[in-house]
C-alpha positions as CSV (number, residue, x, y, z in Angstrom):
1,M,114.9,128.3,93.2
2,R,115.9,128.8,97.0
3,T,118.9,126.6,96.2
4,R,119.8,128.5,93.0
5,A,119.7,132.0,94.8
6,L,122.0,130.5,97.5
7,G,124.4,129.5,94.9
8,I,124.6,132.9,93.3
9,I,125.4,134.7,96.9
10,G,128.0,131.8,97.5
11,L,129.9,132.5,94.2
12,L,129.8,136.4,94.9
13,F,131.0,136.0,98.1
14,L,134.0,133.7,96.6
15,L,134.6,136.2,94.0
16,V,135.0,139.2,96.4
17,L,137.1,136.9,98.6
18,I,139.7,136.1,96.0
19,G,139.3,139.5,93.9
20,K,142.8,141.3,94.0
21,S,142.9,145.4,94.4
22,P,144.7,147.4,92.0
23,Q,147.8,148.0,94.0
24,M,149.8,151.2,93.0
25,G,153.5,151.2,92.1
26,A,153.2,147.2,91.7
27,V,155.4,145.9,89.1
28,T,154.3,143.4,86.8
29,D,157.1,143.4,84.4
30,V,160.7,144.7,84.1
31,K,160.1,148.3,83.1
32,R,162.2,149.6,79.8
33,P,163.3,153.4,79.6
34,L,163.0,155.2,76.6
35,L,166.1,155.6,74.7
36,I,166.2,159.4,74.7
37,H,169.8,161.1,73.3
38,E,171.3,163.4,75.9
39,G,173.7,166.0,74.3
40,P,176.0,166.5,72.8
41,I,176.6,170.0,73.7
42,Q,176.0,172.5,70.7
43,G,178.4,174.6,69.0
44,V,181.2,172.0,68.0
45,E,178.8,169.4,65.7
46,Q,176.4,171.4,63.1
47,Q,173.6,169.4,62.6
48,T,169.7,170.3,61.5
49,P,167.6,171.4,64.2
50,T,164.6,168.8,64.9
51,G,161.2,169.8,66.5
52,A,162.5,169.3,69.9
53,Y,164.6,171.3,72.6
54,W,167.5,170.0,74.5
55,F,168.4,172.5,76.9
56,Q,171.7,172.4,79.2
57,V,172.9,174.3,81.9
58,G,175.9,173.8,84.5
59,T,179.7,174.7,84.2
60,E,182.5,173.9,82.2
61,G,186.3,174.2,82.8
62,D,188.8,176.2,80.8
63,A,192.0,175.8,78.7
64,S,193.8,174.2,81.9
65,S,191.7,171.3,82.0
66,A,191.5,170.8,78.4
67,G,193.3,167.9,77.1
68,H,192.5,165.8,79.6
69,Y,192.5,161.8,79.8
70,G,189.4,161.4,82.1
71,A,186.8,163.7,84.0
72,S,184.4,163.1,87.1
73,V,182.1,164.8,89.2
74,M,179.9,164.2,92.3
75,I,176.0,164.4,91.9
76,R,173.5,164.6,94.6
77,T,170.3,162.6,93.4
78,V,167.3,164.7,92.9
79,Y,163.8,163.8,91.7
80,D,161.9,165.5,89.3
81,Q,159.2,164.5,86.6
82,A,160.0,163.5,83.1
83,N,157.2,164.6,80.7
84,N,157.9,162.5,77.8
85,D,161.6,163.5,77.6
86,A,164.6,162.9,79.7
87,H,166.1,164.8,82.6
88,S,169.8,164.2,83.0
89,Y,172.7,165.1,84.8
90,W,176.2,164.4,83.9
91,V,179.7,165.0,83.5
92,G,181.1,164.8,79.7
93,G,182.6,166.6,76.9
94,Y,184.1,166.6,73.4
95,L,187.3,164.6,72.7
96,A,190.1,165.6,70.3
97,N,188.6,164.1,67.0
98,G,185.0,165.5,67.6
99,A,183.6,162.2,69.5
100,F,181.7,163.0,72.5
101,I,181.0,161.1,75.9
102,Q,179.1,161.6,79.0
103,V,178.2,159.6,81.9
104,G,175.7,160.4,84.8
105,Y,172.2,159.7,85.8
106,L,168.9,160.4,84.5
107,T,165.1,160.5,85.0
108,T,162.6,159.7,81.9
109,V,159.9,157.4,81.4
110,S,159.3,153.9,80.6
111,T,158.0,152.3,77.3
112,D,154.8,152.2,79.1
113,G,154.3,155.8,80.1
114,S,155.1,155.3,84.0
115,P,158.1,157.2,85.3
116,Y,161.5,155.5,85.2
117,C,163.4,157.3,88.1
118,C,167.1,157.7,89.1
119,A,169.0,155.5,86.6
120,W,172.7,155.7,86.1
121,F,173.4,156.0,82.2
122,Y,176.3,156.6,79.9
123,E,176.4,157.6,76.2
124,Y,179.1,158.1,73.4
125,F,178.8,159.5,70.0
126,E,181.4,158.7,67.3
127,S,183.3,161.3,65.5
128,Q,181.1,162.9,62.9
129,N,178.7,160.4,63.9
130,S,176.2,161.8,66.6
131,S,173.4,159.5,65.6
132,C,175.2,156.7,67.2
133,C,174.6,155.2,69.7
134,P,171.5,154.8,72.2
135,P,172.5,155.5,75.7
136,I,172.8,152.6,77.9
137,I,170.7,153.3,81.0
138,G,170.7,151.1,84.2
139,P,168.4,149.4,86.4
140,E,165.4,151.8,87.9
141,F,166.7,153.8,91.1
142,S,170.2,152.4,90.9
143,A,171.5,156.0,91.2
144,G,169.2,156.5,94.1
145,P,168.1,156.7,97.0
146,M,166.8,160.6,96.9
147,G,169.5,163.1,98.4
148,S,172.7,160.5,98.3
149,W,175.9,161.6,96.6
150,H,177.6,159.4,93.8
151,S,180.3,159.8,91.8
152,Y,180.5,159.5,88.0
153,K,183.5,159.0,86.0
154,M,184.9,158.7,82.5
155,D,188.3,157.2,81.9
156,S,190.5,156.8,79.2
157,N,192.4,153.2,78.7
158,L,194.8,155.0,76.4
159,N,194.0,152.4,73.6
160,G,190.9,154.5,71.9
161,T,188.6,153.0,74.3
162,W,186.9,154.9,77.3
163,S,185.3,153.3,80.4
164,F,182.5,154.8,82.7
165,Y,182.0,154.2,86.3
166,M,179.7,155.1,89.1
167,D,181.1,155.3,92.9
168,G,184.5,153.3,91.3
169,K,182.4,150.4,89.8
170,L,182.3,149.9,86.1
171,L,179.0,150.3,84.5
172,T,177.7,147.2,83.0
173,L,174.4,146.2,81.5
174,P,174.1,142.5,81.2
175,G,172.9,142.2,77.3
176,S,173.4,145.9,76.5
177,G,176.6,147.5,77.7
178,T,180.2,146.6,78.9
179,G,181.0,150.0,80.4
180,T,183.4,150.5,77.7
181,T,183.4,152.3,74.2
182,P,184.6,150.9,71.2
183,N,187.4,152.4,69.8
184,L,186.7,156.2,69.3
185,G,189.9,156.9,67.6
186,T,191.4,159.2,70.5
187,D,192.8,159.0,74.2
188,N,192.3,162.5,75.0
189,S,189.8,165.7,74.8
190,G,192.2,167.7,72.7
191,T,191.3,171.3,73.1
192,H,187.9,170.8,75.1
193,P,187.7,171.3,78.6
194,P,185.1,168.7,80.5
195,A,181.5,170.0,81.5
196,A,179.1,169.3,84.2
197,L,175.9,169.9,83.2
198,A,171.8,169.4,84.0
199,E,169.6,168.6,80.8
200,V,166.4,168.3,79.5
201,A,166.8,166.4,76.6
202,D,164.0,165.9,73.6
203,T,161.5,168.1,75.1
204,S,158.4,169.9,73.4
205,S,158.4,173.1,75.8
206,D,160.7,175.0,78.5
207,R,158.1,174.4,81.4
208,D,159.7,171.2,82.8
209,T,161.0,171.6,86.5
210,L,164.6,170.4,86.1
211,G,165.9,169.6,89.6
212,P,168.0,171.5,90.6
213,A,170.6,169.1,91.1
214,E,174.0,169.5,93.1
215,F,177.4,169.1,91.6
216,G,181.0,169.0,93.2
217,S,184.4,168.2,92.7
218,L,184.6,168.6,89.3
219,S,188.0,166.8,88.2
220,Y,189.9,165.9,85.4
221,R,192.7,163.4,84.9
222,A,196.1,164.3,83.3
223,I,197.9,161.6,81.2
224,Q,198.8,159.2,84.4
225,P,195.8,157.0,85.5
226,T,196.0,158.6,89.2
227,D,196.9,161.8,88.1
228,W,193.7,163.7,89.2
229,H,193.0,167.5,89.6
230,L,190.0,169.4,90.6
231,V,189.0,171.8,87.5
232,Q,190.3,175.1,88.0
233,P,188.7,177.5,87.3
234,G,185.4,176.7,86.6
235,F,182.8,178.8,84.8
236,G,179.0,179.3,84.3
237,L,177.7,177.3,81.1
238,V,174.0,177.7,79.5
239,T,173.4,176.3,76.2
240,Y,171.8,173.8,73.9
241,G,172.1,170.2,73.1
242,A,172.5,169.4,69.4
243,P,170.2,169.3,67.7
244,S,168.0,171.4,69.4
245,K,165.9,174.3,68.3
246,K,166.6,177.6,69.8
247,D,163.4,180.0,69.2
248,L,163.0,179.5,72.9
249,P,165.2,180.9,75.7
250,N,166.8,178.3,77.9
251,P,164.9,178.8,81.2
252,Y,167.5,176.9,83.4
253,G,170.1,178.6,85.5
254,S,173.2,177.4,87.6
255,V,174.7,178.9,90.9
256,E,177.7,178.6,92.9
257,I,177.3,177.4,96.6
258,T,178.2,180.4,98.6
259,G,181.7,180.3,100.5
260,V,182.3,176.7,98.5
261,D,184.8,176.4,95.7
262,N,183.7,173.6,93.0
263,D,180.1,173.3,94.5
264,F,177.1,174.3,92.3
265,L,173.4,173.8,91.7
266,A,172.3,173.6,88.3
267,G,168.5,173.5,87.1
268,S,164.9,175.3,87.8
269,K,164.2,178.2,90.3
270,V,168.1,179.4,90.5
271,P,169.7,182.4,88.7
272,Q,171.0,182.5,85.2
273,P,174.7,183.2,85.1
274,A,175.9,185.8,82.6
275,S,178.3,184.5,80.0
276,N,181.7,183.8,80.9
277,T,180.8,184.2,84.7
278,M,183.6,182.9,86.6
279,F,182.1,180.5,89.8
280,W,185.5,179.2,91.3
281,P,188.0,179.8,92.5
282,L,186.6,182.4,94.9
283,T,188.5,185.8,95.3
284,V,186.9,187.0,98.6
285,Y,185.8,184.7,101.3
286,P,182.9,185.7,103.5
287,L,184.0,186.6,107.0
288,N,181.2,185.4,109.4
289,K,179.1,182.0,109.8
290,L,175.7,181.2,110.1
291,T,173.6,178.1,111.2
292,V,170.1,177.8,110.2
293,E,168.0,175.2,111.8
294,F,164.5,174.1,110.3
295,H,161.7,172.9,112.2
296,D,158.5,171.3,111.1
297,K,154.9,172.3,112.5
298,T,155.5,169.4,115.4
299,G,159.2,170.7,116.1
300,N,161.0,168.2,114.6
301,I,164.2,169.1,112.5
302,F,164.3,168.4,108.8
303,F,167.1,169.8,106.1
304,P,165.7,171.8,102.9
305,D,167.0,170.7,99.6
306,W,168.4,174.4,99.2
307,I,167.9,177.7,100.6
308,T,168.7,181.2,99.7
309,L,168.6,184.5,101.9
310,Y,169.4,188.2,100.3
311,Q,170.9,191.2,101.9
312,S,168.1,193.2,103.3
313,S,170.0,196.4,102.3
314,N,170.5,195.1,99.0
315,P,167.9,192.5,97.7
316,S,170.1,191.7,94.3
317,N,173.0,190.2,96.7
318,R,172.1,186.5,97.6
319,V,173.7,183.6,99.1
320,Y,172.6,179.9,98.5
321,Y,173.5,177.1,100.7
322,T,172.7,173.2,100.6
323,A,174.1,172.7,104.1
324,Y,173.2,174.8,107.2
325,S,175.8,174.6,109.8
326,Q,178.6,177.0,110.2
327,Q,178.2,178.3,106.7
328,L,180.4,181.5,105.6
329,I,178.5,184.5,105.0
330,N,179.4,188.2,105.2
331,P,178.3,190.4,108.1
332,A,174.9,192.4,107.4
333,E,171.2,191.8,108.0
334,W,170.0,189.0,105.7
335,T,166.2,187.8,105.0
336,L,165.3,184.1,104.2
337,D,162.7,184.1,101.5
338,V,163.4,180.5,99.7
339,A,163.5,177.4,101.3
340,M,162.8,174.4,99.2
341,W,161.7,171.1,100.1
342,H,160.4,168.7,97.5
343,N,160.0,171.4,95.0
344,S,157.9,173.8,97.3
345,N,159.0,176.7,99.0
346,V,158.3,176.1,103.0
347,S,160.2,179.3,104.1
348,P,157.6,181.4,105.9
349,Q,156.5,184.6,104.0
350,N,154.8,186.9,106.5
351,P,157.0,187.7,108.1
352,R,160.1,186.3,106.4
353,P,163.0,185.3,109.0
354,S,165.9,187.3,109.1
355,V,168.9,187.5,111.0
356,D,171.6,190.1,111.4
357,T,174.9,188.3,111.2
358,Q,176.7,191.1,112.9
359,L,174.9,190.0,116.1
360,S,174.1,186.4,115.8
361,N,175.5,183.4,114.1
362,R,172.3,181.6,114.2
363,L,168.6,181.4,112.8
364,L,165.9,179.2,113.8
365,V,162.9,178.9,111.0
366,N,159.7,177.4,111.8
367,A,158.8,176.0,108.3
368,R,155.8,175.2,106.6
369,V,156.0,171.7,106.9
370,F,153.6,169.7,108.6
371,P,151.8,166.2,109.1
372,L,149.1,164.9,106.9
373,I,146.8,162.3,108.2
374,V,144.5,160.6,106.4
375,H,141.4,159.1,108.1
376,I,140.2,156.0,106.2
377,V,136.6,154.9,106.8
378,G,133.8,152.8,105.1
379,Y,131.5,154.5,102.5
380,L,128.5,153.2,104.1
381,L,129.5,151.8,107.3
382,P,131.6,154.6,109.2
383,Y,134.3,152.1,110.6
384,P,137.8,152.9,110.3
385,V,139.4,151.0,107.7
386,V,142.6,148.9,108.9
387,G,145.3,148.1,106.5
388,A,144.5,150.3,103.7
389,K,147.2,151.5,101.8
390,V,147.1,155.5,101.0
391,F,149.2,156.6,98.1
392,T,150.1,160.2,96.8
393,S,153.3,162.3,96.0
394,Y,155.2,165.5,97.1
395,P,155.2,168.4,94.8
396,D,158.1,167.3,92.8
397,S,156.0,163.7,92.0
398,L,158.2,161.8,94.3
399,A,155.8,158.9,95.3
400,I,155.0,158.5,99.0
401,N,152.7,155.6,100.7
402,A,151.5,154.7,104.2
403,T,149.2,151.9,105.7
404,S,146.1,152.8,107.8
405,D,146.7,151.8,111.5
406,Q,144.0,150.3,114.1
407,N,142.2,153.7,113.9
408,G,142.3,153.9,110.3
409,D,144.7,156.7,110.2
410,A,147.5,156.8,107.7
411,A,150.2,159.2,108.8
412,F,152.8,161.5,106.5
413,G,155.1,163.1,108.7
414,Q,156.7,166.0,106.8
415,V,154.4,167.4,104.0
416,P,155.0,170.8,102.0
417,P,152.2,172.7,100.8
418,G,150.8,171.7,97.3
419,N,148.0,170.2,95.6
420,Y,147.9,166.3,96.5
421,T,146.1,163.6,94.8
422,I,145.6,160.9,97.4
423,R,144.1,157.2,96.4
424,A,143.3,154.8,99.0
425,V,143.1,151.1,98.3
426,T,141.9,148.6,100.6
427,P,142.2,144.6,100.5
428,R,139.6,143.2,98.4
429,G,137.8,146.7,98.2
430,L,137.6,149.4,95.5
431,Q,139.8,152.1,95.2
432,S,139.0,155.9,96.3
433,T,140.6,159.5,94.8
434,T,140.4,162.5,96.6
435,H,142.0,165.8,95.6
436,S,143.1,168.4,97.9
437,Q,145.1,171.7,98.3
438,I,147.3,171.2,101.6
439,T,148.4,174.2,103.2
440,D,148.7,173.4,106.9
441,S,148.5,170.4,109.0
442,T,145.5,168.4,107.8
443,N,143.5,165.6,109.1
444,L,141.6,164.5,105.6
445,T,138.8,161.9,105.7
446,V,138.6,159.6,102.9
447,R,135.5,157.5,102.5
448,I,136.2,153.9,100.6
449,F,134.3,150.5,99.7
450,G,135.7,148.0,101.8
451,L,134.7,144.2,101.9
452,P,132.1,144.6,104.3
453,E,130.4,147.3,102.3
454,L,130.7,145.1,98.9
455,L,129.2,142.0,101.0
456,F,126.6,144.2,102.2
457,I,125.8,145.5,98.5
458,L,125.7,142.3,97.2
459,I,124.4,140.3,99.9
460,V,121.4,142.5,100.6
461,P,119.9,142.9,97.3
462,V,120.5,139.3,96.6
463,A,118.6,138.5,100.1
464,A,115.8,140.7,99.2
465,A,115.2,139.0,96.1
466,I,115.3,135.5,97.6
467,I,112.6,136.7,100.1
468,V,110.7,138.1,97.4
469,V,110.7,134.8,95.4
470,A,110.0,132.7,98.4
471,V,107.0,134.8,99.1
472,A,105.8,134.6,95.5
473,V,106.2,130.9,95.3
474,Q,104.5,130.6,98.8
475,R,101.5,132.6,97.5
476,E,101.5,130.6,94.2
477,R,101.4,127.2,96.1
478,A,98.4,128.7,98.1
479,R,96.9,129.8,95.2
480,K,97.0,126.5,93.4
481,K,95.6,124.8,96.7
482,M,92.8,127.0,96.9
483,W,91.5,126.2,93.2
484,E,92.3,122.3,93.2
485,P,88.7,120.5,92.1
486,T,86.9,118.6,95.2
487,T,85.3,115.5,94.4
488,M,81.9,114.5,96.3
489,P,80.7,111.3,97.2
490,S,77.9,110.3,94.8
491,P,74.6,107.5,95.9
492,V,75.1,104.3,94.7
493,P,71.5,102.9,93.2
494,P,70.4,99.6,94.4
495,S,71.4,96.8,91.9
496,N,68.0,94.9,92.2
497,P,65.1,97.1,93.8
498,P,62.2,95.0,95.1
499,P,58.9,95.1,92.8
500,L,56.4,97.4,94.2
501,G,53.8,95.9,96.3
502,T,55.8,92.8,97.0
503,G,57.5,92.1,100.0
504,N,57.3,91.0,103.5
505,M,55.4,94.4,104.5
506,T,51.8,94.0,105.6
507,G,49.2,96.4,105.2
508,P,46.1,97.2,107.1
509,A,43.6,94.7,108.3
510,G,41.3,94.0,105.4
511,Y,44.2,93.9,102.6
512,S,46.5,91.0,102.5
């Protein structure tokens, strides 16, 4: 019995030692994205609406950039969470015969339901056949990292085929795409100008957060391969992709960056331009310059994704920036109310920072960005857990992680306000999940079942069982020993007793 119990303990101990804890973010196989059609722009091809929506917003050229033989744009990569749909940012448009082509990057979901982030893609629709062909999507993160700029270009080969490029490199995907279309039957766009758009494709609602992403240097190519020109002018565009339903208003907007031609934001939380709004060229340039410097709660400088200020005397007059040094602005008193950082407004609200650009050219902002320290301790034994992996994500769903140090602390440096789900995993231990609303610098304690707790939980009950069994066995042995029968020695009768009255005995005198 004792040997069997010790064997059970050894087996449990071995299972704990070789056990693998779930590692979030581990890739067990090559992820495959859902092949969701992006575009084409509604209004040319008439199709029966489906049960979904294709929301599109951005800018397009006019007749001066129509008839092009290629188009390109710069796009800064942002992360947003797709919800069984696709978020894409691209340059494209119709060709002379009604075919449609586009190239850019997208975020969607993979076939296993997990996010598929920031991959280049291109797609083409043959003339009068918008069901052809599935998008060609590059590897996950191929358009990263976050905040980086990339160029996307579609270019006629003057033989009916068109090729697609990212940062000057032909977009090929072994087994799927050569980076070039089949013969689409035309070399130019006819009467159609190029467009640069952000899109939520094949979605069931108007509630997705789309970027916003920043676009710049929208260009087109005349006949010669080297004859590229900036699109001039550019107009705001709010539309639907085919074959979208239209019973919900398009909730997304686009806005020109203040003081910069051919540079705009497109997506969520920016205003929607009125029809035929000309974004550029600017007719009047602001007179003054402003530098805005952002500090987190520890004094470190950081750069928000984008900001907007309103004129204090006329709140409807706004300026938008994605760079913060020596930006053009008119002389007036301006108030900062939005500074977006990972889809969270980190601008102070009470009071709001303001500056009179007639008197100063600098605004210093102590933003609502702070450190988050997650202290990992044992659940039963209050010791710091070293080497635990801690996972969470920003409000825009971009995943981040840290590892606990010798003190059990996992540090996240610049965290905006928001609701956070924090998961901690220790080697050969169990995962622990905590939900917390973070509004300021925070020290959060997370308790976790580590290896010592697991051994404690496993060994103590087994050891107690062994003791109980050993005591029971001892008592049983004692009881059996007490009741064992005892054999008493018995007298052996003489084999031949002498007859009565005989022998060597002599009696009293007179008797013989």
